[in-house]
C-alpha positions in Angstrom: 1.3 -116.7 15.2 0.8 -117.8 11.6 -0.1 -115.5 8.7 -3.4 -117.4 8.1 -4.5 -116.9 11.7 -3.6 -113.2 11.4 -5.9 -112.9 8.3 -8.7 -114.5 10.2 -8.2 -112.2 13.2 -8.2 -109.1 11.0 -11.3 -110.3 9.1 -13.3 -110.7 12.3 -12.1 -107.4 13.6 -13.1 -105.5 10.4 -16.4 -107.3 9.8 -17.6 -107.6 13.4 -18.8 -111.2 13.2 -17.6 -114.7 12.4 -20.2 -115.1 9.7 -19.2 -112.0 7.7 -15.5 -112.8 8.2 -16.0 -116.3 6.8 -17.8 -114.8 3.8 -15.0 -112.3 3.1 -12.4 -115.0 3.3 -14.4 -117.7 1.5 -14.2 -120.2 4.4 -16.8 -121.8 6.7 -18.1 -120.2 9.9 -16.8 -123.1 12.1 -13.3 -122.6 10.6 -13.3 -118.9 11.7 -14.4 -120.0 15.2 -11.7 -122.6 15.5 -8.9 -120.2 14.3 -10.0 -117.5 16.8 -10.2 -120.0 19.6 -6.7 -121.2 18.8 -5.4 -117.6 18.9 -7.2 -117.0 22.2 -5.8 -120.2 23.7 -2.3 -119.1 22.6 -2.9 -115.7 24.1 -4.5 -117.2 27.2 -7.2 -114.6 27.2 -10.2 -113.4 25.1 -9.5 -111.3 22.1 -13.1 -110.3 21.3 -16.3 -109.7 23.3 -19.8 -109.7 22.1 -21.9 -106.6 22.0 -25.3 -105.6 20.5 -23.3 -104.1 17.6 -21.2 -107.3 17.1 -17.8 -108.5 18.1 -15.4 -105.8 19.4 -11.8 -106.1 20.6 -10.8 -106.6 24.2 -7.8 -104.8 25.5 -5.7 -107.9 24.7 -7.2 -108.0 21.2 -6.3 -104.3 20.7 -2.7 -105.2 21.4 -2.8 -108.1 19.0 -4.4 -105.9 16.4 -1.3 -103.6 16.2 1.0 -106.6 15.7 -1.4 -108.2 13.2 -1.6 -105.0 11.1 2.1 -104.7 11.0 2.4 -108.3 9.9 -0.2 -107.7 7.2 1.6 -104.6 5.9 4.8 -106.5 5.6 3.0 -109.4 3.8 1.3 -106.9 1.4 4.5 -105.1 0.7 6.2 -108.4 -0.2 3.3 -109.3 -2.5 3.4 -105.9 -4.2 7.2 -106.2 -4.7 6.9 -109.7 -6.2 4.1 -108.5 -8.5 6.0 -105.4 -9.5 9.1 -107.5 -10.5 7.2 -109.8 -12.8 9.0 -109.7 -16.1 6.5 -111.2 -18.5 3.5 -109.4 -20.0 0.9 -111.8 -18.6 -1.4 -112.3 -15.7 -4.4 -110.4 -14.2 -4.3 -106.6 -14.1 -6.9 -105.3 -11.6 -8.4 -102.0 -12.6 -10.7 -99.8 -10.5 -12.9 -97.1 -12.1 -16.4 -95.9 -12.3 -18.6 -98.0 -14.5 -19.3 -95.3 -17.1 -15.6 -94.6 -17.4 -14.8 -98.3 -18.0 -17.6 -98.6 -20.5 -17.0 -95.5 -22.6 -13.4 -94.4 -22.0 -11.3 -97.3 -20.9 -12.9 -100.0 -23.2 -10.8 -99.0 -26.3 -7.7 -98.9 -24.1 -8.3 -102.4 -22.7 -9.1 -103.7 -26.2 -5.8 -102.4 -27.5 -4.0 -103.8 -24.5 -5.2 -107.3 -25.0 -4.6 -107.0 -28.8 -1.0 -106.3 -28.2 -0.6 -108.6 -25.1 -3.1 -111.4 -25.3 -1.8 -113.0 -22.1 -2.8 -110.0 -20.0 -6.2 -110.4 -18.4 -7.8 -107.0 -17.4 -10.1 -107.3 -14.4 -12.3 -104.2 -14.0 -13.7 -103.4 -10.6 -16.5 -101.0 -11.6 -17.5 -99.0 -8.6 -17.8 -95.4 -7.4 -16.1 -96.4 -4.1 -12.4 -95.6 -3.6 -10.6 -98.9 -3.2 -7.4 -99.3 -1.2 -4.4 -99.7 -3.5 -2.1 -100.4 -0.6 -4.1 -103.6 0.2 -4.0 -104.6 -3.5 -7.8 -104.1 -3.8 -6.8 -103.0 -7.3 -3.4 -102.6 -9.1 -4.4 -99.3 -10.7 -7.3 -96.9 -10.3 -8.8 -94.1 -12.3 -10.9 -91.5 -10.5 -12.0 -87.8 -10.4 -10.3 -86.9 -7.1 -6.5 -87.0 -6.3 -5.1 -89.8 -4.2 -4.1 -88.9 -0.6 -2.0 -91.9 0.3 1.7 -90.9 0.2 2.7 -94.4 -1.2 0.6 -93.8 -4.3 2.2 -92.7 -7.6 -0.4 -90.5 -9.3 -0.9 -88.0 -12.1 -3.6 -86.1 -13.9 -4.4 -88.2 -17.0 -7.0 -86.1 -18.8 -9.7 -83.5 -18.5 -13.2 -85.0 -18.8 -15.8 -82.6 -20.5 -19.4 -82.7 -19.3 -22.6 -81.4 -20.9 -26.3 -81.2 -20.2 -28.4 -84.0 -21.8 -32.0 -84.8 -22.2 -34.5 -86.4 -24.6 -35.5 -84.2 -27.6 -38.9 -83.6 -25.8 -37.2 -82.4 -22.6 -34.7 -80.4 -24.5 -37.6 -78.5 -26.1 -39.3 -78.0 -22.7 -36.1 -76.6 -21.3 -36.3 -73.8 -23.8 -40.0 -73.1 -23.2 -40.4 -73.8 -19.5 -37.4 -75.1 -17.6 -39.4 -75.4 -14.4 -41.5 -78.2 -16.0 -38.4 -80.5 -16.4 -36.9 -82.4 -13.4 -33.2 -82.5 -12.6 -31.3 -85.7 -12.3 -28.5 -85.3 -9.8 -25.9 -87.1 -7.8 -26.9 -88.6 -4.4 -27.0 -86.6 -1.3 -23.5 -87.7 -0.2 -22.1 -86.4 -3.5 -24.2 -83.2 -3.7 -21.0 -81.2 -3.4 -19.9 -82.2 -6.9 -19.4 -79.1 -9.1 -21.9 -80.3 -11.8 -24.6 -80.5 -9.2 -24.0 -76.9 -8.1 -23.9 -75.8 -11.7 -27.2 -77.5 -12.6 -29.0 -76.1 -9.5 -27.7 -72.6 -10.1 -28.7 -72.6 -13.8 -32.2 -74.0 -13.2 -33.3 -72.9 -9.7 -37.0 -73.3 -10.5 -36.6 -77.0 -11.6 -37.2 -79.7 -9.0 -34.9 -82.6 -8.3 -36.5 -85.6 -9.9 -34.0 -88.4 -9.3 -30.6 -89.0 -7.6 -28.0 -91.7 -8.0 -24.3 -92.4 -7.4 -24.2 -94.0 -10.9 -23.8 -91.8 -14.0 -24.9 -94.8 -16.1 -28.1 -95.0 -14.2 -28.6 -91.3 -14.4 -28.2 -91.6 -18.2 -30.9 -94.3 -18.4 -33.3 -92.3 -16.2 -32.6 -89.3 -18.5 -33.4 -91.5 -21.5 -36.7 -92.5 -19.9 -37.7 -88.9 -19.8 -37.4 -88.4 -16.0 -35.5 -85.2 -16.4 -32.2 -83.7 -17.7 -28.8 -84.6 -16.4 -25.2 -83.4 -16.5 -23.2 -86.3 -17.9 -19.7 -87.0 -19.0 -19.7 -86.4 -22.8 -18.5 -89.9 -23.8 -21.4 -91.4 -21.8 -24.1 -88.9 -22.9 -23.1 -88.9 -26.5 -23.2 -92.7 -26.7 -26.6 -93.1 -25.0 -29.3 -93.5 -27.6 -32.3 -91.2 -27.3 -30.3 -88.4 -25.6 -29.0 -85.1 -27.1 -26.9 -82.3 -25.8 -28.8 -79.3 -24.6 -27.2 -76.0 -25.5 -26.4 -73.8 -22.5 -24.6 -70.4 -22.4 -21.7 -72.1 -20.6 -20.7 -75.8 -20.2 -20.8 -77.6 -16.9 -17.4 -77.8 -15.1 -15.1 -80.4 -16.5 -13.4 -82.9 -14.1 -9.8 -84.0 -14.0 -9.3 -87.8 -14.3 -6.4 -89.0 -12.1 -4.6 -92.3 -12.4 -2.8 -93.9 -9.5 -1.0 -97.1 -8.4 1.1 -98.1 -5.4 4.8 -97.2 -5.8 5.8 -100.9 -5.3 4.1 -101.7 -8.6 5.9 -99.0 -10.7 8.0 -101.7 -12.4 5.0 -104.0 -13.1 5.3 -104.5 -16.9 1.6 -105.2 -17.6 0.7 -102.0 -15.6 3.3 -100.0 -17.6 1.9 -101.4 -20.8 -1.6 -100.2 -20.0 -0.4 -96.8 -18.9 1.5 -96.3 -22.2 -1.6 -97.1 -24.2 -3.8 -94.9 -22.0 -1.3 -92.1 -22.5 -1.3 -92.4 -26.2 -5.1 -92.7 -26.5 -6.4 -90.5 -23.6 -3.8 -88.3 -21.9 -4.7 -84.7 -21.7 -7.4 -85.1 -24.4 -9.6 -82.0 -24.4 -12.9 -81.5 -26.0 
């Protein structure tokens, strides 16, 4: 079984269709079909069966999956080791973070990184989703929750302060009649965030007016006058038209964690970025 065929098999298994697998791998639909047929001919039995929900593994396919995932893990480990042993400060460095964090916190770090090492190309994957560092979805990630994978080297980088923000008009309304101002919150899935609980507890008579997974979108809706929002201070302070609204106590701060796969601990371009991030951000308190 060739590695290319294993990649195709895993893509079909994870996506549930030839079309989506082809899109994820950047190949044609017929190519996926041919590669799967070749695998099934080699196995002399079907590896997938069609259902209303899409393609699912047969018993034979389930057995192949275990071998394919083991082969994939070995290939990814080799790739990480080779990347981690690269001696020159050049090449792409894939960075995962929330969009607001990349815009208002990481931007100066990345600017300094490329100033010192022009051959390094930062590639920022701006998303609230937690990418898989073991699969090299990213080389390094910044996020507000600790990593759970035992192969990830991680540490607390800094504490991020938050504050309540609104337009000058809404800031005045919050003093006179808080119930007349809407609340801009995280989406339902992230309603457990401590800043959401803080906002709802401080202003129980105010109604939820808008929800989003994106802090940047929250800031823009806040700027449009839709309501008040708890925002990371670097984002809120930099958004024109918003001002901090004084409260008896500040919203809870959040720790920012940085992590990368242990196989990349010797990657020079990753180490270079971490050194700069440490000098500019580490344990900065407001």
